SEMI-473224 format. One record per atom (N, C-alpha, C, O): y, z, x negated; residue in three letters. Coordinates in steps of 0.2 Angstrom, whole numbers, padded with zeros to 4 digits, always signed. Atoms other than C-alpha are relative to their C-alpha. Example, Ala and Ser with C-alpha at 12.3 -4.5 7.8 and 13.67 -1.06 7.14 Angstrom:
2
-0006+0000-0004ALA-0022+0039-0062ALA+0006+0000-0004ALA+0005+0003-0009ALA-0006-0001+0004SER-0005+0036-0068SER+0005+0003+0004SER+0011+0004+0001SER
***
This chain:
156
+0002+0007-0004MET-0125+0212-0301MET+0007-0002+0003MET+0012+0002+0005MET-0006+0002-0002PRO-0111+0201-0295PRO+0001+0000+0007PRO-0005+0000+0010PRO+0002+0001-0006ARG-0105+0201-0278ARG-0001-0006+0003ARG+0000-0012+0001ARG+0003+0007-0002MET-0111+0188-0266MET+0005-0005+0003MET+0010-0003+0007MET-0005+0005-0002ILE-0102+0172-0262ILE-0003-0005+0003ILE-0008-0008+0001ILE+0001+0004-0004TRP-0103+0161-0248TRP-0001-0006-0001TRP+0004-0008-0003TRP-0001+0006+0002GLN-0109+0144-0251GLN-0002-0005+0006GLN-0006-0004+0010GLN+0002+0007-0006ASP-0108+0127-0240ASP-0007+0000+0002ASP-0009+0001+0008ASP+0007+0003-0002ASP-0127+0124-0240ASP-0003+0006+0004ASP-0009+0006+0005ASP+0003-0006-0003LEU-0129+0142-0232LEU+0001-0001+0008LEU-0002+0003+0012LEU-0002+0001-0007ASN-0121+0135-0216ASN-0006-0005+0005ASN-0007-0010+0003ASN+0005+0003-0003THR-0134+0130-0203THR+0003-0005+0006THR+0000-0010+0007THR-0003+0004-0006GLY-0121+0122-0190GLY+0000+0002+0005GLY+0003-0001+0010GLY+0000-0005-0006ILE-0123+0135-0177ILE+0003+0004-0002ILE+0002+0009-0006ILE-0006-0003+0001LYS-0107+0142-0177LYS-0002+0008+0001LYS+0001+0011-0003LYS+0000-0007-0003VAL-0113+0159-0169VAL-0005+0003-0006VAL-0003+0009-0008VAL+0004-0001+0006ILE-0127+0160-0182ILE+0003+0001-0008ILE+0003+0005-0012ILE-0005+0000+0007ASP-0117+0157-0197ASP+0005+0006-0001ASP+0006+0010-0006ASP-0004-0005+0000ASN-0104+0169-0193ASN-0002+0008+0000ASN+0000+0013-0002ASN+0005-0007+0001GLN-0117+0183-0191GLN-0002-0001-0008GLN+0000+0004-0012GLN+0000+0000+0008HIS-0123+0177-0208HIS+0005+0002-0004HIS+0004+0004-0009HIS-0005-0001+0006ARG-0106+0179-0216ARG+0001+0007+0000ARG+0003+0011-0005ARG-0001-0006+0000ARG-0105+0195-0209ARG-0004+0005-0003ARG-0002+0010-0005ARG+0005-0005+0005ILE-0121+0202-0216ILE+0003+0000-0008ILE+0003+0005-0012ILE-0002+0000+0006VAL-0114+0195-0232VAL+0006+0005-0003VAL+0007+0009-0007VAL-0006-0004+0001GLU-0097+0203-0231GLU-0004+0009+0000GLU-0002+0013-0005GLU+0003-0007+0000MET-0107+0220-0227MET-0004+0002-0007MET-0004+0008-0009MET+0003+0000+0007ILE-0118+0217-0243ILE+0004+0003-0005ILE+0003+0007-0009ILE-0006-0001+0006ASN-0102+0215-0254ASN+0003+0007+0002ASN+0005+0010-0003ASN-0003-0006-0001HIS-0095+0232-0245HIS-0006+0005-0004HIS-0004+0008-0008HIS+0004-0002+0003LEU-0111+0239-0251LEU+0000+0001-0008LEU-0001+0006-0011LEU+0001+0000+0008HIS-0110+0234-0269HIS+0007+0002-0002HIS+0007+0004-0008HIS-0006-0004+0002ASP-0092+0241-0269ASP-0001+0007-0001ASP+0000+0011-0005ASP+0002-0008-0002ALA-0098+0258-0262ALA-0004+0001-0008ALA-0001+0004-0012ALA+0004-0001+0006MET-0110+0258-0276MET+0001+0000-0006MET-0002+0003-0010MET-0004+0000+0006GLU-0099+0254-0290GLU+0002+0006+0000GLU+0002+0009-0005GLU-0005-0007+0001HIS-0088+0269-0285HIS-0005+0007+0001HIS-0003+0012+0001HIS+0004-0005+0000ARG-0104+0279-0282ARG+0002+0005+0004ARG+0002+0011+0003ARG-0001-0004-0005ASP-0100+0286-0266ASP-0006+0000+0005ASP-0007-0004+0009ASP+0008+0001-0005ARG-0116+0290-0257ARG+0002+0001+0007ARG-0002-0001+0011ARG-0001-0002-0007ARG-0108+0295-0242ARG+0002-0007+0004ARG-0001-0009+0009ARG-0001+0006-0001ASP-0100+0277-0241ASP-0006-0006+0001ASP-0006-0010+0005ASP+0005+0003+0001ILE-0116+0270-0247ILE-0005+0000+0007ILE-0006-0005+0010ILE+0004+0000-0006SER-0126+0278-0233SER+0002-0003+0007SER-0002-0005+0010SER-0003+0004-0007ASP-0114+0272-0218ASP-0001-0006-0001ASP-0005-0009+0003ASP+0001+0006+0000ILE-0114+0256-0225ILE-0007-0004+0000ILE-0008-0009+0003ILE+0007+0003-0001LEU-0132+0254-0227LEU-0003+0000+0007LEU-0007-0004+0010LEU+0002+0001-0008ASP-0135+0260-0209ASP+0003-0005+0004ASP+0000-0007+0008ASP-0004+0005-0004GLU-0121+0248-0202GLU-0005-0006-0002GLU-0008-0009+0003GLU+0005+0006+0002LEU-0132+0234-0212LEU-0005-0001+0002LEU-0007-0007+0004LEU+0006+0000-0004VAL-0147+0239-0206VAL+0000-0001+0008VAL-0004-0005+0011VAL-0001+0000-0007ASP-0141+0241-0187ASP+0002-0007+0002ASP-0001-0009+0006ASP-0002+0006-0001TYR-0133+0224-0188TYR-0004-0006-0001TYR-0003-0011+0002TYR+0007+0004+0004THR-0147+0215-0197THR-0005+0000+0007THR-0007-0005+0009THR+0005-0001-0005LEU-0158+0221-0183LEU+0003-0003+0006LEU+0001-0008+0008LEU-0002+0005-0006SER-0147+0215-0169SER+0000-0008-0001SER-0003-0012+0003SER+0000+0006+0002HIS-0144+0199-0178HIS-0007-0004+0001HIS-0008-0009+0004HIS+0006+0002+0001PHE-0162+0197-0181PHE-0003-0001+0009PHE-0007-0006+0011PHE+0001+0002-0007THR-0165+0200-0161THR+0002-0005+0004THR-0001-0008+0009THR-0005+0005-0004PHE-0151+0188-0156PHE-0005-0007-0003PHE-0008-0010+0001PHE+0002+0006+0002GLU-0159+0174-0168GLU-0007-0001+0002GLU-0009-0007+0004GLU+0007+0001-0003GLU-0177+0178-0162GLU+0000-0003+0008GLU-0004-0007+0010GLU-0002+0003-0007SER-0171+0176-0143SER+0002-0008+0000SER+0000-0011+0005SER-0003+0007+0000LEU-0162+0159-0148LEU-0008-0005-0001LEU-0008-0010+0002LEU+0005+0005+0003MET-0180+0152-0156MET-0005+0001+0007MET-0007-0003+0010MET+0006+0000-0005GLU-0192+0159-0141GLU+0004-0004+0005GLU+0000-0008+0008GLU-0002+0003-0006ASP-0178+0152-0128ASP-0002-0008-0001ASP-0004-0012+0003ASP+0000+0006+0002ALA-0178+0136-0138ALA-0008-0003+0000ALA-0010-0009+0000ALA+0007+0003+0003GLY-0197+0135-0140GLY-0002-0003-0005GLY-0006-0008-0005GLY+0002+0001+0006TYR-0198+0135-0158TYR-0007+0002-0001TYR-0009+0008+0001TYR+0008+0000+0001GLU-0217+0133-0163GLU-0001+0005-0005GLU-0006+0008-0005GLU+0003-0005+0005PHE-0216+0145-0177PHE+0004+0008+0001PHE+0005+0012-0004PHE-0003-0007-0001THR-0206+0160-0169THR-0004+0005-0002THR-0001+0009-0006THR+0004-0006+0001ARG-0219+0172-0172ARG-0001+0000-0008ARG+0000+0006-0011ARG+0000-0001+0007ALA-0221+0168-0190ALA+0008+0003-0002ALA+0008+0008-0006ALA-0006-0001+0002HIS-0202+0168-0192HIS+0001+0008+0001HIS+0004+0011-0003HIS-0001-0006-0002LYS-0202+0186-0183LYS-0004+0005-0005LYS-0002+0011-0007LYS+0003-0004+0005ARG-0214+0192-0195ARG+0003+0000-0006ARG+0001+0005-0010ARG-0004+0000+0006VAL-0203+0187-0210VAL+0005+0006+0001VAL+0007+0009-0004VAL-0003-0006-0001HIS-0191+0198-0200HIS-0002+0007-0001HIS+0002+0012-0003HIS+0003-0006+0000GLU-0202+0212-0198GLU-0001+0003-0009GLU+0001+0009-0011GLU+0000-0001+0006VAL-0207+0212-0216VAL+0005+0002-0004VAL+0005+0008-0007VAL-0007-0003+0003PHE-0189+0213-0223PHE+0002+0006+0003PHE+0003+0011+0000PHE-0001-0006-0003VAL-0185+0225-0211VAL-0003+0007-0003VAL+0000+0011-0006VAL+0005-0006+0004LYS-0199+0237-0217LYS+0002+0000-0008LYS+0001+0006-0010LYS-0001+0000+0007ARG-0194+0233-0235ARG+0008+0005+0000ARG+0009+0009-0004ARG-0007-0003+0001VAL-0175+0238-0232VAL-0001+0008+0002VAL+0002+0013+0000VAL+0001-0008-0002SER-0181+0254-0222SER-0002+0005-0006SER+0001+0011-0008SER+0003-0003+0005GLU-0191+0259-0237GLU+0007+0001-0006GLU+0008+0006-0008GLU-0005-0002+0006TYR-0175+0257-0249TYR+0004+0005+0003TYR+0006+0010-0001TYR-0003-0005-0003ARG-0165+0268-0236ARG-0003+0006-0001ARG-0001+0011-0004ARG+0003-0006+0003LEU-0178+0281-0238LEU+0000+0002-0006LEU+0000+0008-0007LEU-0001-0002+0007ARG-0178+0281-0256ARG+0007+0002-0001ARG+0008+0007-0005ARG-0007-0002+0000PHE-0160+0282-0255PHE+0002+0006+0002PHE+0004+0010-0003PHE+0000-0007-0003ARG-0159+0298-0244ARG-0004+0004-0005ARG-0003+0010-0005ARG+0003-0005+0003ALA-0172+0305-0256ALA+0003+0000-0006ALA+0000+0003-0011ALA-0003-0002+0005GLY-0160+0305-0269GLY+0000-0005-0006GLY+0003-0004-0012GLY+0000+0005+0005GLU-0166+0289-0279GLU+0006-0005-0001GLU+0010-0006+0004GLU-0005+0006+0001ASP-0155+0276-0287ASP-0003-0005+0001ASP-0007-0007-0002ASP+0002+0005-0001ILE-0158+0261-0279ILE+0003-0006+0001ILE+0001-0010+0004ILE-0004+0004-0001GLY-0143+0252-0280GLY+0000-0008-0003GLY+0001-0013+0001GLY+0001+0006+0002ASN-0146+0237-0291ASN-0005-0004+0001ASN-0005-0010+0002ASN+0007+0005-0003GLU-0164+0232-0285GLU+0002-0001+0007GLU+0000-0006+0009GLU-0003+0001-0008LEU-0156+0235-0267LEU+0004-0008+0000LEU+0002-0013+0003LEU-0005+0005+0001LEU-0142+0223-0271LEU-0003-0007-0001LEU-0002-0012+0003LEU+0005+0005+0002HIS-0154+0211-0279HIS-0005-0003+0005HIS-0005-0009+0007HIS+0005+0002-0005THR-0166+0210-0266THR+0003-0003+0007THR+0001-0008+0010THR-0004+0003-0007LEU-0153+0208-0251LEU+0003-0008-0001LEU+0002-0012+0002LEU-0004+0008-0001SER-0144+0193-0258SER-0006-0006-0002SER-0005-0012+0000SER+0005+0004+0000HIS-0160+0185-0265HIS-0003-0002+0007HIS-0005-0007+0008HIS+0004+0002-0006TRP-0169+0187-0249TRP+0004-0004+0005TRP+0002-0010+0007TRP-0004+0003-0004LEU-0155+0183-0238LEU+0003-0008+0000LEU+0003-0012+0004LEU-0002+0008+0000PHE-0149+0166-0246PHE-0006-0004+0000PHE-0006-0009+0003PHE+0006+0005-0002ASN-0168+0160-0247ASN-0001+0001+0007ASN-0002-0004+0009ASN+0002-0001-0006HIS-0171+0166-0230HIS+0005-0005+0005HIS+0003-0008+0010HIS-0005+0006-0005ILE-0155+0155-0223ILE-0002-0006-0001ILE-0004-0010+0003ILE+0002+0007+0002ARG-0160+0141-0233ARG-0006-0003+0001ARG-0007-0009+0001ARG+0007+0003-0002ASN-0177+0140-0229ASN-0001+0001+0008ASN+0000-0003+0012ASN+0004-0002-0007ASP-0183+0149-0213ASP+0005-0001+0005ASP+0004-0004+0010ASP-0005+0001-0005ASP-0166+0149-0204ASP+0002-0009+0001ASP+0003-0012+0006ASP-0002+0008+0000LYS-0162+0130-0207LYS-0007-0004+0003LYS-0006-0010+0006LYS+0005+0002-0005ALA-0179+0127-0199ALA+0000+0000+0007ALA-0002-0004+0010ALA-0002+0001-0008ILE-0174+0131-0182ILE+0005-0003+0002ILE+0005-0004+0008ILE-0006+0003-0001VAL-0159+0124-0182VAL+0000-0006+0005VAL+0004-0006+0009VAL+0002+0007-0004ASP-0165+0106-0173ASP-0002+0003+0007ASP+0002+0003+0012ASP+0001-0002-0006SER-0174+0116-0160SER+0005+0004+0003SER+0006+0002+0009SER-0005-0004-0004VAL-0160+0129-0156VAL+0006-0005+0003VAL+0009-0005+0008VAL-0006+0005-0002ARG-0146+0115-0156ARG-0003-0004+0007ARG+0001-0004+0012ARG+0003+0005-0007ARG-0158+0104-0143ARG+0002+0007+0006ARG+0006+0006+0010ARG+0000-0004-0005HIS-0159+0120-0133HIS+0008+0002+0002HIS+0010+0002+0008HIS-0007-0002-0002LEU-0140+0125-0134LEU+0003-0006+0004LEU+0007-0005+0009LEU-0003+0006-0004HIS-0136+0107-0129HIS-0002+0000+0007HIS+0002-0002+0011HIS+0004+0001-0007ALA-0147+0108-0114ALA+0004+0006+0004ALA+0005+0005+0010ALA-0001-0006-0005VAL-0140+0124-0107VAL+0008+0001-0001VAL+0011+0005+0002VAL-0007+0000+0001GLY-0121+0121-0113GLY+0002+0002-0006GLY-0002+0005-0010GLY-0002+0000+0007THR-0110+0121-0127THR+0003+0007-0002THR+0005+0011+0002THR-0003-0007+0001GLU-0105+0136-0137GLU+0007+0003+0002GLU+0008+0009+0003GLU-0007-0001-0003GLU-0087+0135-0132GLU+0001+0002+0007GLU+0006+0006+0008GLU-0002-0001-0006GLN-0089+0136-0114GLN+0001+0008+0002GLN+0006+0010+0006GLN-0003-0008-0001GLY-0089+0156-0114GLY-0002+0003+0006GLY+0000+0008+0008GLY+0003-0002-0006THR-0098+0158-0098THR-0008-0003+0002THR-0010-0002+0007THR+0008+0003+0001GLY-0116+0150-0102GLY-0004+0006-0003GLY-0002+0012-0003GLY+0005-0006+0003TRP-0131+0158-0109TRP+0002+0003-0006TRP+0002+0009-0007TRP-0001-0002+0005LEU-0125+0160-0126LEU+0005+0004+0001LEU+0004+0010-0002LEU-0006-0005-0001ALA-0109+0169-0122ALA-0003+0007+0003ALA-0001+0012+0002ALA+0003-0005-0004ARG-0120+0180-0111ARG-0004+0003-0005ARG-0003+0009-0005ARG+0003-0003+0005SER-0131+0183-0126SER+0003+0003-0004SER+0001+0009-0007SER-0005-0005+0006LEU-0117+0188-0138LEU+0001+0006+0004LEU+0001+0011+0001LEU-0003-0007-0002ARG-0111+0200-0127ARG-0005+0005+0002ARG-0004+0011+0001ARG+0004-0005+0000ARG-0127+0207-0124ARG-0002+0004-0006ARG-0003+0010-0006ARG+0002-0003+0007PHE-0132+0209-0142PHE+0005+0003-0004PHE+0004+0007-0008PHE-0005-0002+0005PHE-0116+0211-0150PHE+0006+0003+0004PHE+0011+0004+0000PHE-0005-0002-0003GLY-0104+0217-0137GLY+0006-0005+0002GLY+0009-0004+0007GLY-0004+0004-0003ALA-0092+0203-0136ALA-0001-0008-0004ALA-0005-0007-0009ALA+0001+0005+0002ALA-0092+0184-0141ALA+0005+0002-0005ALA+0010+0006-0005ALA-0003-0001+0007HIS-0088+0182-0160HIS+0002-0008-0002HIS+0005-0010-0007HIS
***
């Protein structure tokens, strides 16, 4: 399976979300490299990091949706929950010694790009209106900057 390549149609126009999505793509590509080298320790470490970061991203994204009053927040959260469960099952299978490489990479790449293009693009208008109402992303002292520090430790 080839490495993932970021495409312009994946940009939501919300800088912080786009940067987080790009980071997830980078992690998936690191996982791809580790799987090619068959380094189980690296695979395990990257898989754990990918799951942890993705959970933080989902929590952040869900917080944005809730604060923006996005009407389909509950459904979007459910999509996230199903994905987390699926990836957790892959992680268990990997830890049990199963070769999940190609199947996992295929699932991650297809799910992520489809999710961004469909589910995440659907939240953009609501989130942008909310961000505009509470201040711009660049101010650094507003709601978004505080949320970034809370979920990720520092503004990205």
